TIRO-2110 file (N, C-alpha, C; in Angstrom, 1 decimal):
// TIRO-2110
11.8, -0.8, 13.6, N, 1, A
10.8, -1.6, 12.9, CA, 1, A
10.6, -2.9, 13.6, C, 1, A
9.4, -3.3, 13.8, N, 2, A
8.9, -4.5, 14.4, CA, 2, A
9.2, -5.8, 13.7, C, 2, A
9.2, -6.9, 14.3, N, 3, A
9.6, -8.1, 13.6, CA, 3, A
8.3, -8.9, 13.0, C, 3, A
7.3, -7.9, 12.8, N, 4, A
6.2, -8.5, 12.2, CA, 4, A
6.2, -8.5, 10.6, C, 4, A
5.8, -9.6, 10.3, N, 5, A
6.1, -10.0, 8.7, CA, 5, A
5.0, -9.0, 7.9, C, 5, A
4.1, -8.6, 8.4, N, 6, A
2.9, -7.8, 7.7, CA, 6, A
2.9, -6.4, 8.5, C, 6, A
3.5, -5.3, 7.6, N, 7, A
3.7, -4.0, 8.2, CA, 7, A
2.3, -3.6, 8.8, C, 7, A
2.4, -3.0, 10.0, N, 8, A
1.3, -2.6, 10.9, CA, 8, A
1.3, -1.1, 11.0, C, 8, A
2.3, -0.5, 10.4, N, 9, A
2.5, 1.0, 10.5, CA, 9, A
2.6, 1.6, 9.1, C, 9, A
2.4, 2.9, 9.0, N, 10, A
3.0, 3.5, 7.5, CA, 10, A
4.4, 3.3, 7.5, C, 10, A
5.1, 3.7, 8.4, N, 11, A
6.3, 3.4, 8.2, CA, 11, A
7.0, 2.2, 8.1, C, 11, A
6.5, 1.2, 8.7, N, 12, A
6.9, -0.1, 8.2, CA, 12, A
6.4, -0.7, 6.7, C, 12, A
5.2, -0.3, 6.5, N, 13, A
4.8, -0.4, 5.1, CA, 13, A
5.8, 0.3, 4.0, C, 13, A
6.0, 1.6, 4.4, N, 14, A
6.9, 2.3, 3.3, CA, 14, A
8.4, 1.8, 3.3, C, 14, A
8.9, 1.5, 4.6, N, 15, A
10.1, 0.7, 4.3, CA, 15, A
10.0, -0.7, 3.4, C, 15, A
9.1, -1.3, 3.7, N, 16, A
8.8, -2.6, 2.9, CA, 16, A
8.5, -2.4, 1.2, C, 16, A
8.1, -1.2, 1.1, N, 17, A
7.8, -0.9, -0.4, CA, 17, A
9.1, -0.4, -1.1, C, 17, A
9.6, 0.4, -0.2, N, 18, A
10.6, 1.3, -0.8, CA, 18, A
12.0, 0.7, -0.7, C, 18, A
12.3, 0.2, 0.4, N, 19, A
13.5, -0.5, 0.5, CA, 19, A
13.6, -1.8, 0.5, C, 19, A
12.9, -2.7, 1.0, N, 20, A
12.8, -4.0, 0.8, CA, 20, A
12.4, -4.4, -0.8, C, 20, A
11.5, -3.8, -1.1, N, 21, A
10.6, -4.2, -2.4, CA, 21, A
11.4, -3.5, -3.5, C, 21, A
12.0, -2.3, -3.1, N, 22, A
12.8, -1.5, -4.0, CA, 22, A
11.9, -0.9, -5.0, C, 22, A
10.6, -0.7, -4.8, N, 23, A
9.6, -0.1, -5.5, CA, 23, A
9.4, 1.6, -5.2, C, 23, A
9.8, 2.3, -6.2, N, 24, A
9.6, 3.7, -6.1, CA, 24, A
7.8, 3.9, -6.2, C, 24, A
7.7, 4.8, -5.0, N, 25, A
6.1, 5.3, -4.9, CA, 25, A
6.2, 6.5, -5.9, C, 25, A
5.9, 6.2, -7.1, N, 26, A
5.8, 7.1, -8.1, CA, 26, A
4.5, 7.6, -8.0, C, 26, A
3.7, 8.7, -8.6, N, 27, A
2.4, 9.0, -8.8, CA, 27, A
1.6, 8.1, -9.4, C, 27, A
2.3, 7.4, -10.4, N, 28, A
1.4, 6.5, -11.6, CA, 28, A
1.4, 5.2, -10.8, C, 28, A
2.5, 4.8, -9.9, N, 29, A
2.1, 3.4, -9.3, CA, 29, A
1.2, 3.7, -8.2, C, 29, A
1.3, 4.8, -7.3, N, 30, A
0.3, 4.9, -6.1, CA, 30, A
-1.1, 5.0, -6.8, C, 30, A
-1.3, 5.7, -7.9, N, 31, A
-2.7, 5.7, -8.3, CA, 31, A
-3.3, 4.2, -8.9, C, 31, A
-2.3, 3.7, -9.5, N, 32, A
-2.6, 2.2, -9.9, CA, 32, A
-3.2, 1.4, -8.6, C, 32, A
-2.4, 1.5, -7.6, N, 33, A
-2.7, 0.6, -6.5, CA, 33, A
-3.8, 1.1, -5.8, C, 33, A
-4.1, 2.2, -5.7, N, 34, A
-5.3, 2.9, -5.2, CA, 34, A
-6.6, 2.5, -5.9, C, 34, A
-6.2, 2.4, -7.3, N, 35, A
-7.6, 2.1, -8.1, CA, 35, A
-7.7, 0.6, -8.0, C, 35, A
-6.7, -0.3, -7.8, N, 36, A
-6.9, -1.7, -7.7, CA, 36, A
-7.4, -2.1, -6.2, C, 36, A
-6.9, -1.4, -5.3, N, 37, A
-7.3, -1.8, -3.8, CA, 37, A
-8.8, -1.2, -3.8, C, 37, A
-9.4, -0.3, -4.3, N, 38, A
-10.7, 0.0, -4.4, CA, 38, A
-11.7, -0.7, -5.2, C, 38, A
-11.0, -1.9, -5.9, N, 39, A
-12.0, -2.6, -6.9, CA, 39, A
-12.0, -3.9, -6.5, C, 39, A
-13.0, -4.3, -5.9, N, 40, A
-13.4, -5.5, -5.2, CA, 40, A
-13.3, -6.7, -6.4, C, 40, A
-13.5, -6.3, -7.5, N, 41, A
-13.5, -7.3, -8.7, CA, 41, A
-12.2, -7.5, -9.1, C, 41, A
-11.2, -6.8, -8.8, N, 42, A
-9.6, -6.9, -9.4, CA, 42, A
-9.1, -8.3, -8.6, C, 42, A
-8.5, -8.8, -9.6, N, 43, A
-8.0, -10.1, -9.1, CA, 43, A
-7.0, -10.1, -8.2, C, 43, A
-6.0, -9.3, -8.3, N, 44, A
-5.0, -8.9, -7.2, CA, 44, A
-5.6, -8.4, -5.9, C, 44, A
-6.5, -7.6, -5.9, N, 45, A
-7.4, -7.3, -4.8, CA, 45, A
-7.9, -8.5, -3.9, C, 45, A
-8.6, -9.1, -5.0, N, 46, A
-9.2, -10.4, -4.2, CA, 46, A
-8.0, -11.3, -3.6, C, 46, A
-6.9, -11.6, -4.2, N, 47, A
-5.8, -12.3, -3.8, CA, 47, A
-5.2, -11.8, -2.4, C, 47, A
-5.1, -10.3, -2.5, N, 48, A
-4.5, -9.6, -1.4, CA, 48, A
-5.4, -10.0, -0.1, C, 48, A
-6.7, -9.8, -0.4, N, 49, A
-7.8, -9.9, 0.8, CA, 49, A
-7.8, -11.5, 1.4, C, 49, A
-7.6, -12.4, 0.4, N, 50, A
-7.4, -13.8, 0.8, CA, 50, A
-6.2, -14.1, 1.6, C, 50, A
-5.1, -13.4, 1.2, N, 51, A
-3.7, -13.5, 2.0, CA, 51, A
-3.8, -12.8, 3.2, C, 51, A
-4.2, -11.5, 3.3, N, 52, A
-4.0, -10.6, 4.3, CA, 52, A
-5.5, -10.3, 5.1, C, 52, A
-6.5, -10.3, 4.5, N, 53, A
-7.7, -9.8, 5.0, CA, 53, A
-8.0, -8.6, 4.8, C, 53, A
-9.5, -8.3, 5.0, N, 54, A
-10.1, -7.0, 4.6, CA, 54, A
-9.4, -6.1, 5.4, C, 54, A
-9.1, -6.3, 6.7, N, 55, A
-8.5, -5.0, 7.6, CA, 55, A
-7.3, -4.6, 7.0, C, 55, A
-6.4, -5.5, 6.6, N, 56, A
-5.0, -5.1, 5.9, CA, 56, A
-5.3, -4.5, 4.8, C, 56, A
-6.3, -4.7, 3.7, N, 57, A
-6.6, -4.1, 2.5, CA, 57, A
-7.0, -2.7, 2.9, C, 57, A
-7.7, -2.4, 3.7, N, 58, A
-8.2, -1.0, 4.3, CA, 58, A
-7.0, -0.2, 4.5, C, 58, A
-6.2, -0.9, 5.6, N, 59, A
-4.8, -0.1, 6.1, CA, 59, A
-4.0, 0.4, 4.9, C, 59, A
-3.7, -0.7, 4.0, N, 60, A
-2.9, -0.6, 3.0, CA, 60, A
-3.4, 0.5, 1.8, C, 60, A
-4.5, 0.6, 1.8, N, 61, A
-5.1, 1.6, 1.1, CA, 61, A
-4.9, 3.0, 1.6, C, 61, A
-5.2, 3.0, 2.8, N, 62, A
-5.0, 4.2, 3.7, CA, 62, A
-3.5, 4.9, 3.4, C, 62, A
-2.7, 3.9, 3.4, N, 63, A
-1.2, 4.1, 3.4, CA, 63, A
-1.0, 4.6, 2.0, C, 63, A
-1.6, 4.1, 1.0, N, 64, A
-1.2, 4.5, -0.5, CA, 64, A
-1.7, 5.9, -0.4, C, 64, A
-3.0, 6.3, 0.3, N, 65, A
-3.7, 7.8, 0.1, CA, 65, A
-2.7, 8.6, 0.9, C, 65, A
-1.8, 8.1, 2.0, N, 66, A
-1.1, 9.1, 2.6, CA, 66, A
0.1, 9.2, 1.9, C, 66, A
0.6, 8.2, 1.3, N, 67, A
1.7, 8.4, 0.1, CA, 67, A
1.4, 9.4, -1.0, C, 67, A
0.2, 9.3, -1.3, N, 68, A
-0.3, 10.3, -2.4, CA, 68, A
-0.3, 11.7, -1.9, C, 68, A
-0.8, 11.9, -0.7, N, 69, A
-0.8, 13.1, 0.0, CA, 69, A
0.6, 13.8, 0.2, C, 69, A
1.5, 12.7, 0.8, N, 70, A
2.8, 13.2, 1.0, CA, 70, A
3.6, 13.7, -0.3, C, 70, A
3.3, 13.1, -1.5, N, 71, A
4.0, 13.3, -2.7, CA, 71, A
3.5, 14.8, -3.3, C, 71, A
2.0, 15.0, -2.9, N, 72, A
1.6, 16.1, -3.4, CA, 72, A
2.2, 17.4, -2.7, C, 72, A
2.3, 17.1, -1.4, N, 73, A
2.9, 18.1, -0.4, CA, 73, A
4.4, 18.4, -0.7, C, 73, A
5.1, 17.5, -1.4, N, 74, A
6.5, 17.7, -1.6, CA, 74, A
6.6, 18.6, -2.9, C, 74, A
5.6, 18.5, -3.9, N, 75, A
5.6, 19.1, -5.3, CA, 75, A
5.1, 20.5, -5.2, C, 75, A
END
């Protein structure tokens, strides 16, 4: 894992969410975040973009989509 504070890869992001943040990537949590990140009027999405930028929002959305695909592949 690199020393970057903001994750740059899926693996770094996954580690931040599941290990550091101790957040389970449950189907309902994944869906909630995908919906939020796809909604420009959502206040948490607006805050996210202000803090990390649009490019990071897009990456994070892609990582949630990947997590969703991985969860479906396991079931």
